[in-house]
N, C-alpha and C positions, 0 to 999 in steps of 0.2 A: 899767510900770517896767521897766527890763531884768533879767534873771538872769544868775549868772556862776559859770561852773567856776572854783574857787576854789582845787582841788586836786585832783591824780588819784594814787593809789597802785595799783600793780600786784604781784601776786606769782606766783610759779609752783611746783609741786611740787618736791622734792627729786631727784627720779629726772631727771636728764638724760641724754640717748642719743642719741647720732649717728643720724644718718639711715642711714648704711650699715650701724650694727645693726641696726635696725630692720626694715631691708629682710631682712637673714640670720634675723630671726625669722618674717618674714613669708612667705618661703620655706620654712622649716620645716613653719610650722603651717599652711600651704595645702598643702603636698605637692605641690610643684611639682617638673616633671621639668629638667633643664638647659636646653633651648630658654624655657620659662616662665619659670626663675628670670633667665636673662639679659634678657630684657625687663623684668622688674621693676624687675631693677637700674637697668636704664635711665632707668625712668620714676621712679624714684626721685632719679636723680642729677639728673633734669632739673626737678625742683620749684623749685631755688633756695633749699631749706632745708637747712641744716647738721646743725641738730640740733632737738629736741624734748623737752616735758618731760609726765610723767607719773606719776598718783597709783601706778601699778601698775611694779613696777622688771621686769615678766617680759621687757617688749620689749627688755630689752638680754642677752637670755640666748636660749638654743636647748636648755635642759634644766635641771632643776631649778627650776621654777616655784612661784610662790607663790599666784596667783589661779587660772591656767589646771591642767587635768590634767596629769599629769605621763605622758601617751600620746602615742604617735604622732600620731593625730588629734586631740588637745584635746579628746578626750569622756570624760564626758559635757557638753558645750558648757554653759557658764554662762548660767543662766536669765536672765530678766530681774529677777526678786525677787533674786537673787545679786548681780547688777550695781547693784539699787538700794541694797542693802544698805550697798553699797562707797560708793557714793554718799555716803550717810549718814555712813559713817564719815568720808570726808576732805574733803566740801564744807566744814563749817563751819572745822575749822581752816586752810584755804587762805583761805577769805572775810574770816577774821578778821585772817591775815597782808597782805593788802590794803588792808583798814580801817585796820590800825596804819600801813602807810606813808604813805595818805592824809591821816592825824592827824601823822606824823612831819611831812611836805611842806607844810604847812598852814601860812600864814605871819600866825597868829594864834594864842593857848591856845585851844582849842576843846576841851570837854569833852563827852565821848558823850552824857551827860543833857541837852544843847543841841538836839540836833536834833529836831525838829518831825514828820518825815517819813522813813520808812524804805522805799526802794523795791528788791526783788531782782528779778533775770532770771537765767532758766537754761531750757537746754531738753534738757539731758541729766539730768536726775534727779526725782524727784517724789517728795514725801510729806507729811503732814499729822499734827499740826501739822509745819510747814515750816523751811526754814531762817529765813525771818523772824523767826517767833517763839525760835528757836533764837540768833537775831543780837541780838535785844530782851535775851535773859537773859544772854549772857554778854558783852555791852557794858555792860553795866546802863544799856541806855536808859529813856525812861520808860514803863511799863507802856501809858500812854497815848498814845504816839508812835502814826500815825496809818502803816498798812502796807500796801504794795501788792505784787502778786506778778506778775510778767510772765512767762509760761512759753510754751516750745515756739514759740518764734518764729524760729529761728535765729539766723544769724549780724547781723541787721539789728536785734536785740532790745534793745541797747543805747540806738541812737535812739528807739525808743518810752520807755524809761527816761526816757532825757533830754527827751523833750517831755513827761511827765509832771511830771518836777520844775521843767521851765520853767514850766509851768503853775500849778505850785502855788505858787511863788515870785512870779510877777507877781499873784497874786491875794494874796498876803500877801508884802511884802518882809521881815519879820521871821523868816520861815521859815528853818529849816535843815536841808537834805534830804541824806540818806545814799543814795546809790544805788550797790549792788553786784551785780557779774555775775559767775557762779561758772558755768564749764565744765568738767566732767570727758569730753572725748570719746572719750578713749581707753578707756572702760568699757565703749566699745560697735564693739570690733573685730567685724568678721564675716569670715569664711573662706572667703565664695564666690566663685569663680572667677568672677567677673563683673567687667565692665569699670567700672561705677558704683561697686563695694566697693572694689575694686583702687587706685583713684583717692582717695577717701575715706580709705582706710587708710593713703596716702601725705601725707596734707596734715592730718589734724586733730590736736590735743594739749588740752592740761589749761591753766588758766590763771584769774586769777581779777582783776578792778581793782573798786575804790570810788574814786567820786567826790563832791566834796562842792559843793554848788550852794546859793548865797545870793544876798541881795537886792544886796549891795557888794562890789567887787574887793578882793582882799586880794593888795596888790602885781600881780606878773603874774597875769591871769587870761582867761578867756574869756568874752567876753560871747555868749551865744546868741541870735543874731540873728533867725535864721529856720529853718523844716523844710519840708520838700517830700517828698511821697511819689508814686509811680506803681506800678502793676501791670500786670504784660504775662502777661494768663493765656495766650498761647501757649505760653508757657514753665512752666507749672505740673506738667508731668509731667517736666521736666528738672532740677528740682531739689527734691526732696522730703524728709518725715523721718516715716518711720513706727515705730510700736511694734510690733516684731516676738514670738515667742517665746523668743527668745534674744540680746535687746538693741534698742535702737533702730537701725533701717536707714536709712541716708542714701541717696537717689537723687542722683547727682552726673553729669551727663551731659557729653561733649565738646562739645554746642553753648552749652553756658551763658556762654562769653565772648563768644562773636556775637550772643545775645541780649542780654547788659549792654552792648555797645557801641551795640546799635541802639538799646534802652530810654534808656542815659544821652543819648545823641543827641536822642532825641525829647524826654525830662524837659528838657533845656537850653534847647532850643529853644521849648517852652513857657514854661518860667520868663523867658526873654530878651522874650519878648512880654508878658508880664503881669509883670514883676516888675521893680523898677529893680535892675539886679545889679551890685555893685560888683567893681571889678577883685581877681583874687584874687592875693594873694600867695604862698599855701603851699597845699599839698594833704595830706589825710589820707585816703586810700583805702583802704579795708579789703583784708588783704592774703589775699583768699580764696583764690589761687593766683597762679601766675606769668603763666598766660593769663587772667586776670583782668584782672590789671595791665597788661597790654600791650593788652589791649581799652580798659580805662579812658583809658591813654594815648594812644592812637591816636585816641579819641573828643573828649578833652579838649585833646588838641594839646600833650601834656607829653611831657617827655625822663624819661630813668629818674633823674635826678638831681635832676627836680622831684618826682618819688615817691619819693624815697630813704628817708623815713621809714618807709613800707609796704614796702620789699625790707628793710631792717634787723629787721622785725619776723616778717617772712615766715622769714629767714634764720635767726633767733636761737630761732624760738619756732613756728613752722608758724602755723597757723589754728587758733583757738582760740576758734572761733565768736562771740558777742556780744561777748567783752570785748577782741577784737583790735583794733578798733578806736581802742578806748580807749589800748592801749598805742603805737597810733600818734601819738594826739592829746598822750600823754605825753612823747615823744621830742620832738615839735614845740615844745610850750612849753616843755621845758628847756632848749633851744637858744636861745630868744628871748630879747630887751632890752629894756629900757626905750625903747631908741632905736625899738624898732619897734611901739609902741603907735599901734593906729588900724589897722593893715593888717588884711587879711581871709584867712580860711581857708575853703578848700572841701572837705568831709567828703563820705564814702558809704558806703553798705553794701549789703550784697544777698542775699536769702535765698529762702526757699521761697516760692510764688506767681504767676510770680517778683516778688518785691517790691524797687522799689528806694527807698533811705530816703536822704537828704542834709540836711547841716545847714550853715549858714553862720555863723562865729562871727568876733568881732574880738577880738584882742588890747587889753586894757584894764588898767588901772593902777589901784592905791586912790589 
């Protein structure tokens, strides 16, 4: 039996900050000289990001900070424990905002106690009892709801959540699964003058997405047809996520677009040999960054217009790790009409490993 994405809801924090303002913060926080500041601002302009959202309002300031110390060098720099306290403070309200949006957009009267399964995805914060239990309490879910937490997988984490939900609904068509991805990437700003950190600071933002997965379509829905994964071990040192003394540290090398391009080409060749792939009508590529989108376009033979949903999300929100590809799928689904039922969507995301995750969806209707 197939499973269907029947609703997607998204949410971002209230603090909307222009990319140019974030660059000003980074120049001040990293104490860059004039030449280094000029290079950093060029990097920020090249990202194709216009604005990002954060649970912290400090990134729109150059003084009078609330989270970071009001010292020239931001010392004492916030510890992991301070950042995790901020995660716990902000994660639940933002996750609830995304769930409310998903329920509002749902094409049926669905009450939260109807959910049989809850899947949470996050790589930017951990605590226990965790977000899953807090969501059960806040939403009034059944205490017997079956919970799964997917943690620390990075930008491809949503695909693991969707695959889990797909397996659940295929086994029990009466199941109703709520998938929640919440990422507060901006809690983990690192002020090290290193290309890896300068790039990650230029890209990542905060956001949440909630997805309802069921055994029947509800008006326009996405049928989950298949998922495929590959690992590029040669890239395991080029994209990584480590817990440091002062937050989670992202390794993000300039080789990633080249690795993604080659790996995606190899994966598509394997799929074409072993699977009867449909012709794809639409694409939902994880906007990990401008260079990654361009690499995917080059390999898949796409134009920027074909990839417009990813560029729109990148421009308006930046890279929100696992929930970002769900923002892209939501945009794509919102523009579909009943005349497009049966058309196919190819989606993919990339993360530590180096991991390539792909999903094939078909537009369906009740």
